C-alpha positions in Angstrom: 0.2 0.0 0.1 1.6 3.5 -1.0 2.3 5.2 2.1 4.3 8.9 2.5 5.1 10.1 6.5 6.1 13.2 7.3 8.8 12.1 8.4 9.7 10.7 4.6 8.9 14.1 3.4 11.6 15.9 5.9 14.2 13.0 5.1 13.5 13.7 1.1 13.4 17.7 1.0 17.0 18.6 1.1 17.3 16.8 -1.8 14.5 18.0 -3.5 15.2 21.3 -2.3 18.8 21.1 -3.3 17.6 20.3 -6.9 15.0 23.4 -7.4 17.5 25.7 -6.1 20.0 24.2 -8.7 17.3 25.4 -11.3 16.5 28.8 -10.0 13.2 27.3 -9.0 10.8 27.9 -6.3 8.4 25.9 -5.1 6.8 23.8 -2.0 6.7 20.0 -1.1 3.6 18.3 0.5 1.6 15.0 1.1 -1.6 14.4 -0.5 -4.2 11.6 1.3 -1.0 10.2 3.2 0.0 8.4 -0.5 1.5 10.4 -2.5 4.3 13.0 -2.0 3.7 16.8 -4.1 6.1 19.3 -5.5 4.6 22.3 -6.5 6.3 24.5 -8.8 5.5 28.5 -7.6 8.0 30.3 -9.3 10.5 29.3 -12.6 13.1 31.3 -14.2 12.0 32.4 -18.1 13.4 29.5 -20.1 13.3 26.6 -18.3 9.9 25.5 -19.7 8.6 26.4 -23.1 5.1 27.9 -23.2 3.3 24.5 -24.7 5.0 22.7 -21.8 3.3 24.9 -19.6 0.4 25.7 -20.8 0.9 29.5 -20.8 1.3 29.3 -17.0 -1.7 27.8 -16.2 -2.1 25.3 -13.8 -0.8 21.7 -15.4 0.9 18.4 -13.8 3.5 16.5 -15.1 3.4 13.0 -15.7 6.0 11.9 -14.1 6.1 8.3 -16.5 6.4 10.7 -19.5 9.0 13.1 -19.1 11.4 11.9 -21.2 8.7 12.8 -24.4 6.9 15.6 -23.2 9.8 17.9 -22.5 12.8 18.4 -23.7 16.3 20.0 -23.1 16.8 21.9 -19.7 13.0 21.4 -18.6 14.1 17.5 -19.1 17.0 17.6 -16.8 15.2 19.3 -14.2 12.0 17.7 -14.1 14.1 13.9 -14.2 16.5 14.9 -11.0 13.5 16.2 -9.2 11.7 13.3 -9.8 14.7 10.7 -8.7 15.0 13.1 -5.9 11.4 12.8 -4.8 12.1 8.8 -4.8 15.1 9.2 -2.6 16.4 5.4 -1.5 13.2 4.5 0.2 10.8 4.6 -2.9 10.0 1.3 -4.6 7.5 -0.1 -7.4 6.5 -3.9 -7.2 3.5 -3.1 -9.4 2.0 -5.6 -11.7 -0.4 -4.0 -13.9 -1.3 -7.4 -16.4 -2.3 -8.8 -12.9 -3.6 -5.8 -11.3 -1.6 -5.5 -9.0 -0.1 -1.9 -6.9 2.4 -2.1 -4.8 4.9 1.1 -4.8 6.1 2.7 -1.8 4.3 6.2 -2.6 3.3 8.3 -5.6 4.8 11.0 -7.1 3.2 14.3 -8.2 4.8 17.1 -9.8 3.0 20.5 -10.1 3.0 23.8 -12.1 1.5 26.2 -10.7 -1.4 25.1 -9.0 -5.5 26.0 -9.5 -6.1 29.5 -8.8 -2.6 30.2 -8.2 -0.5 29.8 -12.0 3.4 29.1 -11.8 4.9 32.5 -11.7 7.3 33.8 -14.3 10.7 35.2 -13.2 
């Protein structure tokens, strides 16, 4: 069963913040429903994402399973590093969709902006 505690979030936060700082991004880290670790990008430097990738600053989510297909260049490198930092060393995935069996440490979610609070380009 997917479960991420506040303690796990605290353990992962330094590496996540390190990646955000490396790319000049401001964001928040939270836990949703005790099962999902969420990083919300609040402020991103101009040029990190294309208008197509962030839908002109509107609230959009990142499909962490398809980062390599939907993002390019620096944005792809940033999101890949961020996703790895979110996993840390405790994350695992023993899921098998063929037999409808899902066993993962926790889910990861990256949001670009939030409903009512679009991402700010700095």
